[in-house]
C-alpha positions in Angstrom: -43.7 80.5 -12.8 -45.8 78.1 -11.2 -47.1 78.7 -7.3 -46.5 74.8 -6.6 -43.8 74.0 -4.2 -41.5 71.5 -5.4 -39.4 71.7 -2.1 -40.9 72.5 1.3 -38.4 72.6 4.3 -40.5 72.6 7.8 -38.8 73.6 10.8 -35.6 72.0 9.8 -33.1 71.2 12.8 -29.8 69.6 12.7 -27.5 69.6 15.7 -23.7 68.4 16.0 -23.6 67.2 19.6 -24.3 70.7 21.4 -23.8 72.8 18.4 -27.0 73.5 16.8 -26.0 74.2 13.0 -29.7 74.8 12.0 -32.6 75.9 14.0 -36.3 75.9 12.8 -35.9 76.8 9.3 -38.6 76.7 7.0 -39.2 77.7 3.3 -40.7 76.4 0.1 -39.3 76.7 -3.4 -41.8 77.1 -6.1 -41.7 75.3 -9.5 -39.4 77.0 -11.9 -37.7 79.4 -9.5 -34.2 80.2 -8.7 -34.0 80.4 -5.1 -30.9 81.5 -3.3 -29.4 80.7 0.2 -27.1 83.2 1.6 -25.5 84.0 4.7 -21.9 84.8 6.6 -19.6 81.9 6.7 -20.7 79.3 9.6 -24.4 80.4 8.8 -25.6 76.9 8.1 -26.0 77.1 4.3 -23.9 73.7 3.3 -25.5 71.9 6.4 -28.9 73.0 4.9 -27.9 71.5 1.5 -26.6 68.3 3.2 -29.7 67.7 4.9 -31.9 68.3 2.0 -29.8 66.0 -0.2 -29.5 63.0 2.4 -26.0 63.3 3.4 -27.1 64.4 7.0 -30.4 63.2 9.0 -31.9 66.4 10.6 -32.5 66.5 14.3 -35.9 67.6 13.7 -38.4 68.8 11.0 -39.2 67.5 7.6 -38.2 67.9 3.9 -40.9 67.4 1.2 -40.1 67.1 -2.5 -43.1 67.2 -4.7 -45.3 66.3 -1.9 -43.3 63.5 -0.8 -41.7 63.3 2.8 -38.1 62.4 1.9 -36.7 63.6 5.2 -33.7 61.1 6.0 -33.5 59.2 2.7 -30.1 58.0 1.7 -28.5 60.2 -1.1 -29.0 58.0 -4.3 -32.7 57.5 -3.0 -33.3 61.1 -3.0 -31.2 61.8 -6.6 -33.5 59.0 -8.1 -36.6 61.0 -6.9 -35.2 64.0 -9.1 -32.8 66.0 -7.0 -29.3 66.7 -8.1 -26.7 68.5 -5.9 -22.9 69.8 -6.8 -20.7 70.4 -4.1 -18.6 73.4 -2.9 -15.3 71.4 -3.8 -15.2 70.2 -7.3 -16.5 66.6 -7.5 -15.7 64.8 -10.9 -13.8 61.7 -12.1 -10.5 63.1 -12.9 -9.0 60.3 -14.7 -11.5 59.7 -17.3 -12.9 61.9 -20.2 -15.1 64.4 -20.2 -17.6 62.6 -22.1 -17.3 59.4 -19.9 -17.7 61.5 -16.7 -21.1 62.8 -18.1 -22.0 59.5 -19.5 -21.4 57.6 -16.2 -23.7 60.2 -14.3 -26.4 59.5 -17.1 -26.2 55.9 -16.3 -27.2 56.3 -12.6 -30.7 57.3 -13.8 -32.8 54.0 -12.8 -34.5 52.5 -15.9 -38.1 52.1 -15.6 -38.0 48.3 -15.7 -35.6 48.4 -12.6 -32.8 46.8 -14.8 -29.4 48.4 -14.9 -28.8 49.1 -18.8 -25.1 48.9 -20.1 -23.7 52.4 -20.4 -22.4 51.7 -24.0 -25.8 50.5 -25.0 -28.1 53.2 -24.0 -29.9 54.7 -27.3 -29.3 58.1 -27.8 -26.5 58.3 -25.1 -24.1 60.2 -27.2 -26.8 62.7 -28.2 -27.9 63.5 -24.9 -24.1 63.8 -23.4 -23.1 65.9 -26.5 -26.0 68.1 -26.0 -25.1 68.8 -22.4 -21.5 69.4 -23.0 -22.4 71.8 -25.9 -24.6 73.7 -23.4 -21.5 74.7 -21.6 -19.1 74.9 -24.2 -17.1 71.6 -23.5 -18.1 69.7 -26.7 -14.8 70.6 -28.0 -12.9 69.0 -24.9 -15.0 65.5 -24.8 -12.0 63.3 -25.3 -10.0 65.3 -23.0 -9.3 63.8 -19.4 -11.4 65.7 -17.0 -8.2 66.7 -14.9 -6.8 68.7 -17.8 -9.5 71.0 -17.7 -9.5 74.6 -16.3 -11.2 75.3 -12.9 -13.9 76.9 -14.3 -14.3 74.1 -17.1 -14.4 71.5 -14.2 -17.3 73.5 -12.6 -19.1 73.6 -15.6 -18.5 69.7 -15.9 -19.7 69.2 -12.6 -23.0 71.0 -13.6 -23.4 68.7 -16.5 -23.0 65.6 -14.4 -25.9 66.7 -12.1 -28.0 67.6 -15.3 -27.4 64.4 -16.7 -29.5 62.5 -13.7 -32.4 64.5 -15.2 -33.5 66.3 -12.1 -36.4 68.4 -11.1 -34.4 70.4 -8.7 -31.0 71.4 -9.2 -29.0 72.3 -6.1 -25.8 74.3 -6.7 -23.3 74.8 -3.8 -21.0 77.9 -4.8 -20.9 77.0 -8.4 -18.9 80.3 -9.4 -16.3 79.5 -6.4 -12.7 80.4 -7.7 -13.6 81.9 -10.9 -12.3 85.1 -12.4 -15.0 87.9 -12.8 -15.4 87.2 -16.5 -15.8 83.6 -15.9 -18.4 84.4 -13.1 -20.5 86.2 -15.2 -20.4 83.8 -18.2 -21.2 80.9 -15.8 -24.1 82.9 -14.3 -25.7 83.5 -17.8 -25.3 80.0 -18.9 -27.0 78.6 -15.5 -29.8 81.0 -15.9 -30.3 80.1 -19.6 -30.1 76.3 -19.1 -32.2 76.3 -16.0 -34.9 78.2 -17.9 -34.7 76.1 -21.2 -34.8 73.0 -19.4 -37.8 74.2 -16.8 -35.7 73.4 -13.8 -36.1 74.7 -10.5 -32.6 75.9 -8.9 -31.6 76.2 -5.3 -28.3 77.9 -5.0 -25.8 78.7 -2.4 -23.5 81.8 -3.5 -21.1 84.0 -1.8 -20.8 86.4 -4.6 -23.9 88.9 -4.1 -23.7 90.4 -7.7 -24.5 86.5 -8.8 -27.2 86.2 -6.1 -29.1 89.3 -6.9 -28.7 89.0 -10.5 -30.1 85.3 -10.9 -32.3 85.0 -8.0 -36.2 85.3 -7.9 -36.3 84.9 -4.0 -33.5 84.7 -1.5 -33.3 83.2 2.3 -30.9 84.6 4.6 -29.2 82.5 7.3 -27.4 83.8 10.4 -25.9 81.4 13.0 -28.3 78.6 11.7 -31.5 80.7 11.8 -33.6 82.0 9.0 -33.5 85.9 9.5 -34.9 86.9 6.0 -36.4 85.8 3.1 -37.9 87.7 -0.1 -37.0 89.1 -3.5 -33.6 90.6 -4.0 -34.5 94.4 -3.5 -36.0 93.6 -0.2 -33.5 91.3 1.1 -30.8 93.7 0.0 -32.4 96.7 2.2 -33.4 94.5 5.2 -31.7 95.9 8.2 -31.3 92.3 9.8 -29.1 91.3 7.0 -27.1 94.4 6.7 -26.3 93.7 10.1 -25.3 90.2 9.7 -23.0 90.6 6.9 -21.5 93.5 8.5 -21.2 92.2 11.8 -19.7 88.6 10.9 -17.3 87.2 8.4 -18.3 87.1 4.7 
């Protein structure tokens, strides 16, 4: 793993009226790292993701990606720079096929010439889409309408959509939400395998502590919008502030 920072969050704050959702949150995510953000409900995790991905403009602080200040850029501009995000609620195109879902996402990559290339004329498009679907064991479902997939398959498809944009940083918001324990174990192994194989950096929000502790290189803990701990899983697990936050708040 490189020590170079892919993502730097500096004294980030976000307020909604009188409510401070984030207060002075800072951390850096290194190249090739799996970095998780955890905390009780209402801790500010999704707000943090939304600020990084451009859905919200921060009240204060900066976000840097590969050394560039991307604070306040529109989501599509941030995506073109190499950040892809999935959502807590599955966000796919339900009325088109599985293959078409991923192909549309792949088309969103901006060609070097700046011209939009027809989806159906892109060279090697089918190979790219098929490889992604195969990685998540969806290749046998490529002609199926996305709405007919199981919940777990839809979560996999959403990750395929994010990966189709060729990101450097992948942000996953509760990727195993609603999955059975068996599906969760399989999803965790697949995510780690694919992130490692593609040399990606992963920023993860996840409530399932077995997932977080098993997959993460480092973890940051938010509580009432503030970072109260950061470090490797064993250190975070033993941190009294983290224990108190989880025992004293909703999980």
